N, C-alpha and C positions, 0 to 999 in steps of 0.2 A: 109535376105530377104522377104517382102512381099509377102502375095500371089499374083499371076498374076490373077488369075479368081476364081471365083466361081459358078459352074454350080448346078441347080437345079435337081431334080430328074423329069423324062420325066413320069414315072408311079412308085407305088408303088404294089408290088404282095404280096397276105396273104401269112403271115410266121408262121407258118412252114409249108409243103406242104402235102396235104392229103397222109396218109401211102398207099405204092405203091402197086400193083399187089404181090401177094407172101411173104406179109409184116408176116408172120406166117410161113415162113419156118423156123425159128430157134426154133418152138416149135416143129415142124416136125422133125426137125434133132436131137434135143437134147432129147425132152420129158418132162413135166409137172416133178414137184418133189410135193412131200404133203408139206400142210402148217404144220410149225411145230410148238410147243405150244409158245404162247405169254406170259406165266404166268409169275408175278412176282412175287417169292420166295426167298428163302434164296440162293438155289445153283445159282442161276442167279445172285444175289447180289456179290455172292463170284466170281464169273467168271467174271464178268464187273467191280470190284472194281479198279482194274490198271488204267481203260479207265476214269472212272470217275474221277481219278485223275486230270487226264487232264483237264478236264474240268468244275472242280467242281466252278473253278470261276468265270464261265459263264452261267451256266445252273445248275438253282435252285435244289435244294434237291427234292422239291416233284414233279419233272419234269421226273428225272432218272427213277423211277419205268413204265413209259413209255415205255422211250428210249431204257432202257437196252435189254429186251427180241428182239426186233429188231435189236440191234448190233449183241446182243450173234447168233441170228439166222442169220443173215446177215454172218458175219463172217464164220461160217460155212459152209453155201452154196457158199461160194468161195472157198471153197478149193473141194466142192462137184464136183462143176463145172467146177474147172481150170479156174476161171476166177480172174480178178483183177479190180478193183474202180479207177477211175479217176478223182480227186475232184479238182473242180476251187477255188480259193479262198474266194470266193465270197457264198461258200455253209457255210451252219450253223455248228456249231461247232460239234453237234454230228453225224454230217458225217464228216465233214474236219478230226477229231480227232480222230474219234473210229470206222469208216470201210473202211477208205480211203485205198489204197496201197501206191499213189503218188499223193503228191497236189502241186500247183504251178498256176502259170499265164499260158493263151495260148500257149506263145512259150515253156514254160517246158512240160508243159502237151503232146504240139506235139512232143517235143524229145522223154519223155519219152513212149510215143507211139510208136515208132519207136523200142524202147529197150524190151519191154514187152514180156516174155515168159509163155503166157498163149491161152486159144484158144477161150477167151469172153472176152472182154473190157467192161466195165458199166462204161460209161460218167455220171458223174454227174458234168452238168454245163448247158450249152443251147446245140441247135441244130447243131449252125455251128461247134461247139466244136467235138459233135460227128462224123459229118461228117468228119473233121481233121482227127482224128482217124481213119477212115475207107480208105479215100483216101490212110493215111500212110501204113494200114494194110488190104490190099483189101481180104486177106486171111483167117482172123480173122470176128468172131461176134462178131459186136459192138452193143450196145443196148445203147437206153435213157429212163430213167424210165417214161419220160413225154414227148411225140412227142409233145407238145404245150408249151415245152419250148422254145420259140423263142429271137428276140433280135432284136430291133428297128433298130439299125445301118444296120442289114444282110438283114433286108424288105425292107430298104430304097433303092437299087440300083439291078437292074439286068443283066443277060449277052446281054439281047439287048443295055441296056443303055452304057455297058462297048464297046460292039463293033458300037455304034456311036460316041462315045469319040474319038474313033480311026479314025474314017473316018472324026471327025472334027478336030483332032491333029496329022496327020499319021506321023508315027516314031520315036513319043513319047513313050518312056516306060509307062507302066503302073503297080504301085506298089499298091497292094490289102493287105489291112487291111484284119488280119485274121478272121475278126468279118465280115464275109462274107459267102454265100452260097459257094457250090462247083462249081455252073452255071457259078459265079461271079470270082472265082477262076481259072476254065478252061481259061477265056478270058484274063487273067493277065499274065504279064512276071516272077511276084516275088511277093511274101507275105511279109509282117511283119507284127510285133506285138508292143506294144507300148514301149516296152524294146530296141527292135533293130530298130526301125525304121527310124532313122537319120542312122546307118551305112546303111541301106540296100537301101535308099535314094543316098547316096554318092558312093555307091560300083557300082553302074550302070555307071558312068563316064561321065553323059548326062547333057547337060545346062538347059533343061525342063524335068519334070516328072509328070506323072498324078498320084495323091495320091488317094485313095478311100478308104472309102465313108466317112471318120470321118472331119467335117470341123475344127473341134475345133484342132485335133491332127493333121490338116493338117497345119494351122496356126502355133502351139507349134512347129513343124520339119520347115514350114519356118525361124521362127526367129534364128533357132540354125546353118542353111547354106546355102550358094548362091547359091543352084541349085534354079531355079525358080518352083514355086509348082503350078500346076491347079487343084483346089483342086473340093470338090462334099461336097452338102451344106446334109449330113445325121450327125444325131447326138442320142449319146446315152440317152437316157429319164432319166437313173439312174443321169448322171453327169452335164445334162445340166438342169436339178436344182438347180443347186447349185450358188449361187450368190456372187460378190466382197462384196456387200454391207454388207451380214450376217456376214460375216467371220470376216470382220472389225469389225463388233460390239461382236463378241467373244473376238479378241483382246483387243478392247476397255477396257472389262473386266476382261481381263487377259493379261499384257501386256508379261509377262514371256512364253504363252501357245507358242507352234508351230505347224505350220500350213504345215500338206505336203497334195499336189495333183496330182489327175491323169491327166494328160494331154488331157483325152478327155473332161475334165473341160472348161467352156468359160475362155476367154483369162482373163476378170479382176477378174477371181478367180485365175489364176494361178500368175496374177503378185502381188497378197497378200500373195502367198505361200512362205514358206521358203524352200522349196523343191518340186519339180515334177519331176514324175516318175510312172514307170508302176507301177503293185499291188507288184511285188517281189521287186521292186527296193524301195518302199514306207517300204515293210516289212523289208527289209535289213540295211535300213537307221534309222529305229527306234531299232532295233538289235545293229548297233554300237553306235548311240548316247544316247540311253535309257532315252529320256526327261522323264522330269516329269509328264508333261503335253502334250498332242498332239490333235490335231484335224485331223483325217484322213479322208482327203476331198474324199469319195470313197462310195461303196456300205458298210452297216453296218456290215455285218457278218466279214466282212475281220476283222476291230478294235477287235470284239470276239474274233476270231482266235488268233490273237495277242496277245490279253490280258491275254489267253488261257495257251500262253506259257510265257507272259511277265507281270505278275500281280503286279510288281510293277509299269506299266506306268498306268498314268490315261489317258484313252480316253474320250475326250469330245467331244459331239455331236455339231453340226449336222453330220447326215449322211440321208441315202435314201435307202430304199431297191430297190430290185430289183424284179419286180411280177414275171419274167421267172424263174430266177435263184429258187426264192424259190417253183417252182411248183416242186421240186424234194425232196422227204420229203423219211426218213425211210421206210414206208411203202409202196411205190411206188418202191423204188429199191429193197426190198425183194419181191414184185410183179413182177420187172423186172426179177432179178434171177429165182425164183420158174417158172413161165411161160414165160420165154425167149421175155419179153415185154422191151420194141418197138426194133424192127430193125432197122438198121440204113441199107439202099440199096443206092447205086449213081448208074446212068449208067457209064457201063464201059468208053463208050468214054469220056463221061465227065471227070470222074473221074482219066483218065490217063493224060489228060490234065492238071487238077488240080496238078496232084502229081507232075509235074515237078516245077511248079511254088511254092508250099508247102517246094520241098525236097531242090530248091533253097535256101529257105528262112532257111530251119533247119542246111545245110548242110554251109552256108557261113560264111567263115572262122572269127573269130572275131579280 
């Protein structure tokens, strides 16, 4: 069914927010730790050799002497701090494969965040993901190595915008993509990710649904359901740069190449793709199909991470980098664990309302 209506943002707020008062409370609670040696030597080489085996197909040998001391130090600090690292599929291979305890898409990380037995969660992703981890773990300390790791989708809509939409469409349920701030989640009925958006929309049993904030994901879901979708004109700055024309040129050069795309891509990209799905869905598709050559139409690092696991699959560009995801680096993760930076805090009243929407998604029966 086509989109009923697409609404423009009333305004966009700067994202991410300034550090709240008491942002250094975690450092006072846990205390700083001394910086470990970051020297590359024979011992570091031996102790990290098994990790380099995981990434040798995507991390050049010349780069490993820089990464390895950080990897060794971070893994030791996790034990000392009783911390776990959650890493999104878009993180670089040395983070995703060598220091992360849990990896996945937004839904997978949200679910893992409810199970972790740790005092500290370090979110290697963007700010809304760290907020989601905090929403689900109000009594744990949640850190993000760089507060400036934002998201164009999250910055495209505010809680005020959602309240205005409810006034304009009274009684229409609001489904909010997890790529939003805690404030927006708090104004929503239920959250979703790209992997369960269709299931969430249809679970409400409503004739019409407000779907926020990704316009292209809304259009994709509208094509899969009879539910009438009211959309918002928010876009992912990574996925909106892909075009159907560039992918057609790739296919003309090699008709055997497989093209798989994320549903945040524009409709002309989706029309060219052999498969459309969430990041976890795309990874599973490659694992099962084992194509000889594939274009993974999403953030570049995910292709590197899958290639590290499946070196026989050739990943053909194009891909686009997310500047926000790339703000997370091994040195920043180390600094985060040493000095408890940067703690994510949410107003308790907002967190309580947002938790209802997030938990309704997390515990939705398949």
